[in-house]
N, C-alpha and C positions, 0 to 999 in steps of 0.2 A: 442764753441762760448761763454762759460761762462766768458772768459776773455775780452769780448767785450760788450759795451753798445750801443744799437741802438738809434739813435737820429733822429729828424726830424727838418727841418727849420720851425720855428714857427712865426717868425716876422722879418721884415727888415725895418729899419728906416733910413732916410737920416740924416747925421750929418754934422757938419762944414767941417770935413776932408774927408768924404766919406759916408760909410753906416755902421750901426750897425746890424750885422746878429746874431739873437738869435737862438740857437739850444736847443732842449729839449728832455727829455726822459719820460715825463709825471710826473716826480717828481721834477725835477730840470731844470733850464734854465741857459745857459751860453751865453756869448756874445763875439764876436770878431769883429774887425773893418776891413772893406775891402774897396777897391777902388770903386768910384762911378760907373764906367763902369761894374765892376763885379756885383755890386748890381743890376744894371739895367738888366744884363744878367740873373741873378737868378730870379729876380722879374718878368720878362716877362714870364718865364715858370710857376712860381707859380700862376701868375695872368691869366694864359691861354691866354696870348697875343701872337700874332705872328708879329714880326717886319717885315717891308716891305722888308728888305734885311737880309740875314743870318748874325748873329753875329759870332764872332770867335768860340764860343763854339758850335754853330749850324753847322758851317763848319767842325769842327773836328768830331762832332757826325756823320754827313753825310759821311765823309771820312771813318771813322771806319766802318760804315754800308756797304759802297761800297766794303770794303775789307773783309767783313764777320765778323766784330768785333762788340763788344758792351761793354759798361761799366757794370761791374757786382756788384761792391761795392767800397766804399771809406772807408778808415780807417785813422782816425786822430791818429798818432802814438807818437807824442811828443809835448810838449810845453816848451819853454824856455823863461822865462819872459812873454812877450805878443806875442811872435811869435810861431805860430802853424805849425806843419809839418804833411803832409799827404801822403798816398800812394793810387794811383788809380789802381784798378784791371780791366783788360781788358781781355775778352775771345774772341778768334778769331778762325774761322774755315772756310775754303773755299775749292774750287776745287783744289787748288795748295798745300795746306798744311793741315796737321792734326790739330786737336784741340790744341790750345795753350792758356795758361793762362800767362798773362804778368802783372807784378807789376811795376808801374812807380812812381818815386818821383814826388810830385806835391804840389803846394801851395793849402791849404785847400779850398780857395775860388774858384779856378779853378776846383778842384776836385768836389766840391759841385755843381758848375754850370753844370758840365758834368753829375753828378749823378741825378740831378732833371730832366734833359732831358731824361735820360735812365730809369727813375723811379727805380733807383738802391738804395739799402740801404746805409745809412751813419752810421758809427760806430766810437766810441772812444775806445781805449784800456782802460779797466776798471780802472786800477791804475791811469791813467792820468785823467780820468773823475772824479774820486773820490777826487782828489786833487784840482779841480777847484771850485771856489766860486760860490754859487748859486746866480744868478743875477735876480731872479724873481721880487724883489722889483724895480730894475731899469727898467725892462720891464713894470711893472705896471705903473710907473711914466711916461714913454715914451708914453704908450697908453693913459693915462689920459690927458697928455699935447696935444696929437694929437686930442683928442675929444673936447678940449676947443676951 
């Protein structure tokens, strides 16, 4: 696991075009921009809110659970320009099948929405993480603007 960096969602801010999602490892923060609906989906879990009706990610999580599955981790595997790529890892076992580990291509925002519901870890491939610019200053400016 030395080739992976564990990150946590640390902030989510609305923007003109959607949401700015900040992820950090305790030393550095990065940002990527996601659709408003995905921001709401992630924020509802982080804020311990329960929507009156299940969101798409809640539905998929419940379906996985009914089939004996759960999200075990998310790995951000690539970035090209401003587009990130992720893999969602699912472990499933039930009375019909033996234990299976499934790796699925996913948008990072969807994968993170699933990971926060499952309390599963989120990782970056270290080489990718190290290439990304530290956005701590941007996060500080956004927090300062929000407090004003």
